[in-house]
Biopython code that builds the backbone (N, CA, C, O; Angstrom):
import numpy as np
from Bio.PDB.StructureBuilder import StructureBuilder

atoms = [
    (1, "MET", "N", (113.732, 123.715, 112.409)),
    (1, "MET", "CA", (112.810, 123.776, 111.288)),
    (1, "MET", "C", (112.126, 122.435, 111.054)),
    (1, "MET", "O", (110.951, 122.389, 110.692)),
    (2, "VAL", "N", (112.856, 121.350, 111.259)),
    (2, "VAL", "CA", (112.279, 120.024, 111.036)),
    (2, "VAL", "C", (111.131, 119.784, 112.007)),
    (2, "VAL", "O", (110.080, 119.279, 111.612)),
    (3, "LEU", "N", (111.321, 120.138, 113.265)),
    (3, "LEU", "CA", (110.258, 119.937, 114.248)),
    (3, "LEU", "C", (109.047, 120.806, 113.944)),
    (3, "LEU", "O", (107.917, 120.390, 114.196)),
    (4, "GLN", "N", (109.256, 122.002, 113.408)),
    (4, "GLN", "CA", (108.137, 122.848, 113.003)),
    (4, "GLN", "C", (107.385, 122.212, 111.841)),
    (4, "GLN", "O", (106.155, 122.238, 111.805)),
    (5, "LEU", "N", (108.116, 121.645, 110.898)),
    (5, "LEU", "CA", (107.493, 120.961, 109.767)),
    (5, "LEU", "C", (106.628, 119.813, 110.267)),
    (5, "LEU", "O", (105.470, 119.680, 109.870)),
    (6, "VAL", "N", (107.187, 118.995, 111.130)),
    (6, "VAL", "CA", (106.478, 117.819, 111.633)),
    (6, "VAL", "C", (105.269, 118.226, 112.474)),
    (6, "VAL", "O", (104.207, 117.612, 112.370)),
    (7, "SER", "N", (105.422, 119.241, 113.293)),
    (7, "SER", "CA", (104.307, 119.650, 114.153)),
    (7, "SER", "C", (103.171, 120.273, 113.352)),
    (7, "SER", "O", (102.038, 120.323, 113.830)),
    (8, "GLY", "N", (103.452, 120.746, 112.149)),
    (8, "GLY", "CA", (102.423, 121.334, 111.308)),
    (8, "GLY", "C", (101.683, 120.340, 110.430)),
    (8, "GLY", "O", (100.767, 120.719, 109.700)),
    (9, "LEU", "N", (102.069, 119.075, 110.493)),
    (9, "LEU", "CA", (101.415, 118.067, 109.658)),
    (9, "LEU", "C", (100.033, 117.719, 110.207)),
    (9, "LEU", "O", (99.817, 117.731, 111.419)),
    (10, "SER", "N", (99.112, 117.414, 109.316)),
    (10, "SER", "CA", (97.777, 116.993, 109.741)),
    (10, "SER", "C", (97.831, 115.549, 110.233)),
    (10, "SER", "O", (98.844, 114.866, 110.081)),
    (11, "ASP", "N", (96.736, 115.101, 110.818)),
    (11, "ASP", "CA", (96.664, 113.733, 111.336)),
    (11, "ASP", "C", (96.888, 112.690, 110.245)),
    (11, "ASP", "O", (97.361, 111.588, 110.524)),
    (12, "ALA", "N", (96.554, 113.033, 109.016)),
    (12, "ALA", "CA", (96.743, 112.095, 107.911)),
    (12, "ALA", "C", (98.213, 111.746, 107.705)),
    (12, "ALA", "O", (98.535, 110.692, 107.158)),
    (13, "TYR", "N", (99.099, 112.630, 108.142)),
    (13, "TYR", "CA", (100.534, 112.422, 107.972)),
    (13, "TYR", "C", (101.227, 112.097, 109.294)),
    (13, "TYR", "O", (102.439, 112.267, 109.422)),
    (14, "ALA", "N", (100.462, 111.636, 110.265)),
    (14, "ALA", "CA", (101.020, 111.339, 111.591)),
    (14, "ALA", "C", (102.103, 110.269, 111.525)),
    (14, "ALA", "O", (103.089, 110.345, 112.257)),
    (15, "THR", "N", (101.935, 109.284, 110.668)),
    (15, "THR", "CA", (102.909, 108.197, 110.577)),
    (15, "THR", "C", (104.266, 108.708, 110.109)),
    (15, "THR", "O", (105.287, 108.387, 110.717)),
    (16, "ILE", "N", (104.292, 109.488, 109.054)),
    (16, "ILE", "CA", (105.571, 109.996, 108.549)),
    (16, "ILE", "C", (106.169, 110.987, 109.533)),
    (16, "ILE", "O", (107.389, 111.043, 109.691)),
    (17, "GLY", "N", (105.330, 111.764, 110.193)),
    (17, "GLY", "CA", (105.824, 112.676, 111.220)),
    (17, "GLY", "C", (106.475, 111.925, 112.365)),
    (17, "GLY", "O", (107.509, 112.343, 112.884)),
    (18, "SER", "N", (105.870, 110.825, 112.752)),
    (18, "SER", "CA", (106.428, 109.994, 113.820)),
    (18, "SER", "C", (107.755, 109.375, 113.394)),
    (18, "SER", "O", (108.694, 109.307, 114.187)),
    (19, "GLN", "N", (107.831, 108.928, 112.153)),
    (19, "GLN", "CA", (109.086, 108.354, 111.655)),
    (19, "GLN", "C", (110.205, 109.385, 111.679)),
    (19, "GLN", "O", (111.338, 109.069, 112.041)),
    (20, "ILE", "N", (109.891, 110.611, 111.297)),
    (20, "ILE", "CA", (110.903, 111.670, 111.289)),
    (20, "ILE", "C", (111.341, 111.988, 112.715)),
    (20, "ILE", "O", (112.536, 112.099, 112.990)),
    (21, "ARG", "N", (110.377, 112.134, 113.620)),
    (21, "ARG", "CA", (110.700, 112.474, 115.011)),
    (21, "ARG", "C", (111.507, 111.393, 115.702)),
    (21, "ARG", "O", (112.357, 111.694, 116.540)),
    (22, "HIS", "N", (111.252, 110.135, 115.363)),
    (22, "HIS", "CA", (111.913, 109.033, 116.053)),
    (22, "HIS", "C", (113.197, 108.561, 115.372)),
    (22, "HIS", "O", (113.736, 107.512, 115.722)),
    (23, "SER", "N", (113.681, 109.322, 114.414)),
    (23, "SER", "CA", (114.980, 109.012, 113.813)),
    (23, "SER", "C", (116.054, 109.162, 114.881)),
    (23, "SER", "O", (115.893, 109.939, 115.822)),
    (24, "ASP", "N", (117.153, 108.419, 114.739)),
    (24, "ASP", "CA", (118.255, 108.548, 115.697)),
    (24, "ASP", "C", (118.704, 110.001, 115.807)),
    (24, "ASP", "O", (118.897, 110.521, 116.906)),
    (25, "THR", "N", (118.865, 110.639, 114.673)),
    (25, "THR", "CA", (119.121, 112.082, 114.637)),
    (25, "THR", "C", (118.112, 112.679, 113.669)),
    (25, "THR", "O", (117.743, 112.045, 112.681)),
    (26, "LEU", "N", (117.672, 113.883, 113.949)),
    (26, "LEU", "CA", (116.720, 114.511, 113.041)),
    (26, "LEU", "C", (117.375, 114.703, 111.678)),
    (26, "LEU", "O", (118.520, 115.145, 111.591)),
    (27, "PRO", "N", (116.646, 114.369, 110.616)),
    (27, "PRO", "CA", (117.213, 114.571, 109.278)),
    (27, "PRO", "C", (117.274, 116.059, 108.953)),
    (27, "PRO", "O", (116.586, 116.866, 109.577)),
    (28, "PRO", "N", (118.096, 116.415, 107.978)),
    (28, "PRO", "CA", (118.090, 117.811, 107.517)),
    (28, "PRO", "C", (116.695, 118.167, 106.992)),
    (28, "PRO", "O", (115.921, 117.290, 106.608)),
    (29, "PHE", "N", (116.396, 119.454, 106.982)),
    (29, "PHE", "CA", (115.072, 119.901, 106.550)),
    (29, "PHE", "C", (114.721, 119.386, 105.159)),
    (29, "PHE", "O", (113.606, 118.913, 104.938)),
    (30, "TYR", "N", (115.662, 119.471, 104.219)),
    (30, "TYR", "CA", (115.364, 119.060, 102.842)),
    (30, "TYR", "C", (114.979, 117.581, 102.774)),
    (30, "TYR", "O", (114.132, 117.200, 101.966)),
    (31, "LYS", "N", (115.590, 116.749, 103.614)),
    (31, "LYS", "CA", (115.265, 115.323, 103.612)),
    (31, "LYS", "C", (113.898, 115.080, 104.255)),
    (31, "LYS", "O", (113.112, 114.275, 103.755)),
    (32, "ALA", "N", (113.615, 115.765, 105.346)),
    (32, "ALA", "CA", (112.311, 115.626, 106.002)),
    (32, "ALA", "C", (111.196, 116.077, 105.060)),
    (32, "ALA", "O", (110.154, 115.428, 104.964)),
    (33, "ARG", "N", (111.422, 117.185, 104.372)),
    (33, "ARG", "CA", (110.427, 117.680, 103.418)),
    (33, "ARG", "C", (110.235, 116.682, 102.283)),
    (33, "ARG", "O", (109.109, 116.444, 101.846)),
    (34, "SER", "N", (111.313, 116.107, 101.815)),
    (34, "SER", "CA", (111.235, 115.105, 100.758)),
    (34, "SER", "C", (110.422, 113.895, 101.215)),
    (34, "SER", "O", (109.632, 113.352, 100.444)),
    (35, "MET", "N", (110.610, 113.478, 102.453)),
    (35, "MET", "CA", (109.855, 112.342, 102.990)),
    (35, "MET", "C", (108.358, 112.653, 103.005)),
    (35, "MET", "O", (107.538, 111.800, 102.667)),
    (36, "VAL", "N", (108.012, 113.872, 103.396)),
    (36, "VAL", "CA", (106.607, 114.276, 103.430)),
    (36, "VAL", "C", (106.041, 114.347, 102.011)),
    (36, "VAL", "O", (104.918, 113.902, 101.773)),
    (37, "VAL", "N", (106.798, 114.896, 101.079)),
    (37, "VAL", "CA", (106.340, 114.995, 99.688)),
    (37, "VAL", "C", (106.141, 113.603, 99.087)),
    (37, "VAL", "O", (105.167, 113.373, 98.371)),
    (38, "LEU", "N", (107.050, 112.683, 99.371)),
    (38, "LEU", "CA", (106.893, 111.311, 98.870)),
    (38, "LEU", "C", (105.634, 110.661, 99.432)),
    (38, "LEU", "O", (104.920, 109.961, 98.714)),
    (39, "GLU", "N", (105.365, 110.887, 100.700)),
    (39, "GLU", "CA", (104.143, 110.351, 101.310)),
    (39, "GLU", "C", (102.907, 110.966, 100.670)),
    (39, "GLU", "O", (101.926, 110.270, 100.404)),
    (40, "GLU", "N", (102.955, 112.266, 100.425)),
    (40, "GLU", "CA", (101.837, 112.956, 99.790)),
    (40, "GLU", "C", (101.587, 112.410, 98.383)),
    (40, "GLU", "O", (100.437, 112.213, 97.989)),
    (41, "THR", "N", (102.649, 112.166, 97.634)),
    (41, "THR", "CA", (102.536, 111.611, 96.285)),
    (41, "THR", "C", (101.947, 110.207, 96.320)),
    (41, "THR", "O", (101.083, 109.870, 95.511)),
    (42, "ALA", "N", (102.414, 109.395, 97.251)),
    (42, "ALA", "CA", (101.892, 108.029, 97.381)),
    (42, "ALA", "C", (100.410, 108.051, 97.732)),
    (42, "ALA", "O", (99.637, 107.251, 97.204)),
    (43, "ARG", "N", (100.008, 108.955, 98.614)),
    (43, "ARG", "CA", (98.592, 109.071, 98.986)),
    (43, "ARG", "C", (97.750, 109.475, 97.780)),
    (43, "ARG", "O", (96.659, 108.941, 97.581)),
    (44, "ALA", "N", (98.241, 110.401, 96.984)),
    (44, "ALA", "CA", (97.507, 110.854, 95.802)),
    (44, "ALA", "C", (97.337, 109.715, 94.799)),
    (44, "ALA", "O", (96.278, 109.568, 94.189)),
    (45, "LYS", "N", (98.385, 108.915, 94.634)),
    (45, "LYS", "CA", (98.298, 107.780, 93.704)),
    (45, "LYS", "C", (97.302, 106.743, 94.205)),
    (45, "LYS", "O", (96.518, 106.204, 93.424)),
    (46, "ARG", "N", (97.328, 106.462, 95.507)),
    (46, "ARG", "CA", (96.374, 105.493, 96.066)),
    (46, "ARG", "C", (94.946, 105.987, 95.899)),
    (46, "ARG", "O", (94.048, 105.201, 95.596)),
    (47, "THR", "N", (94.732, 107.271, 96.092)),
    (47, "THR", "CA", (93.400, 107.851, 95.933)),
    (47, "THR", "C", (92.942, 107.741, 94.486)),
    (47, "THR", "O", (91.784, 107.417, 94.223)),
    (48, "ALA", "N", (93.840, 108.006, 93.549)),
    (48, "ALA", "CA", (93.497, 107.927, 92.127)),
    (48, "ALA", "C", (93.155, 106.498, 91.730)),
    (48, "ALA", "O", (92.204, 106.274, 90.981)),
    (49, "VAL", "N", (93.915, 105.537, 92.219)),
    (49, "VAL", "CA", (93.654, 104.129, 91.903)),
    (49, "VAL", "C", (92.321, 103.700, 92.495)),
    (49, "VAL", "O", (91.544, 103.012, 91.834)),
    (50, "THR", "N", (92.049, 104.096, 93.722)),
    (50, "THR", "CA", (90.785, 103.749, 94.366)),
    (50, "THR", "C", (89.612, 104.343, 93.597)),
    (50, "THR", "O", (88.602, 103.670, 93.392)),
    (51, "ALA", "N", (89.735, 105.591, 93.174)),
    (51, "ALA", "CA", (88.670, 106.237, 92.410)),
    (51, "ALA", "C", (88.465, 105.540, 91.068)),
    (51, "ALA", "O", (87.328, 105.341, 90.640)),
    (52, "ALA", "N", (89.550, 105.171, 90.409)),
    (52, "ALA", "CA", (89.444, 104.481, 89.119)),
    (52, "ALA", "C", (88.789, 103.118, 89.294)),
    (52, "ALA", "O", (87.960, 102.720, 88.476)),
    (53, "ASN", "N", (89.152, 102.405, 90.346)),
    (53, "ASN", "CA", (88.543, 101.099, 90.603)),
    (53, "ASN", "C", (87.058, 101.239, 90.900)),
    (53, "ASN", "O", (86.258, 100.424, 90.441)),
    (54, "SER", "N", (86.681, 102.252, 91.656)),
    (54, "SER", "CA", (85.271, 102.481, 91.973)),
    (54, "SER", "C", (84.482, 102.802, 90.715)),
    (54, "SER", "O", (83.362, 102.322, 90.540)),
    (55, "THR", "N", (85.064, 103.612, 89.841)),
    (55, "THR", "CA", (84.409, 103.960, 88.583)),
    (55, "THR", "C", (84.238, 102.723, 87.717)),
    (55, "THR", "O", (83.188, 102.529, 87.104)),
    (56, "PHE", "N", (85.265, 101.890, 87.666)),
    (56, "PHE", "CA", (85.206, 100.665, 86.878)),
    (56, "PHE", "C", (84.114, 99.741, 87.404)),
    (56, "PHE", "O", (83.339, 99.192, 86.621)),
    (57, "LEU", "N", (84.048, 99.567, 88.710)),
    (57, "LEU", "CA", (83.033, 98.691, 89.300)),
    (57, "LEU", "C", (81.631, 99.242, 89.081)),
    (57, "LEU", "O", (80.703, 98.480, 88.809)),
    (58, "ALA", "N", (81.468, 100.551, 89.197)),
    (58, "ALA", "CA", (80.162, 101.164, 88.978)),
    (58, "ALA", "C", (79.729, 100.985, 87.526)),
    (58, "ALA", "O", (78.549, 100.757, 87.262)),
    (59, "ALA", "N", (80.655, 101.082, 86.591)),
    (59, "ALA", "CA", (80.332, 100.917, 85.173)),
    (59, "ALA", "C", (79.922, 99.479, 84.880)),
    (59, "ALA", "O", (79.064, 99.245, 84.028)),
    (60, "GLN", "N", (80.519, 98.518, 85.570)),
    (60, "GLN", "CA", (80.177, 97.116, 85.349)),
    (60, "GLN", "C", (78.798, 96.775, 85.889)),
    (60, "GLN", "O", (78.142, 95.870, 85.373)),
    (61, "GLU", "N", (78.348, 97.479, 86.911)),
    (61, "GLU", "CA", (77.045, 97.199, 87.506)),
    (61, "GLU", "C", (75.905, 97.685, 86.633)),
    (61, "GLU", "O", (74.782, 97.198, 86.757)),
    (62, "ASP", "N", (76.175, 98.641, 85.750)),
    (62, "ASP", "CA", (75.112, 99.204, 84.894)),
    (62, "ASP", "C", (74.717, 98.270, 83.824)),
    (62, "ASP", "O", (73.839, 98.586, 83.020)),
]
sb = StructureBuilder()
sb.init_structure("model")
sb.init_model(0)
sb.init_chain("A")
sb.init_seg("    ")
for serial, (resi, resn, name, xyz) in enumerate(atoms, 1):
    if name == "N":
        sb.init_residue(resn, " ", resi, " ")
    sb.init_atom(name, np.array(xyz, "f"), 0.0, 1.0, " ", f" {name:<3s}", serial, name[0])
structure = sb.get_structure()
């Protein structure tokens, strides 16, 4: 199941997929899924911060 999870990831998640695949032993499914969810959450936060910074800079230019 872990390999199916990793193989179904998009290119945006290639790094976390590679980390999971290259573990000494494959983690249990729940741990692999948790790793992907944490990465997804971190990406969403980075996107939100970037959008907020862009909005702030655009407001200052006006």
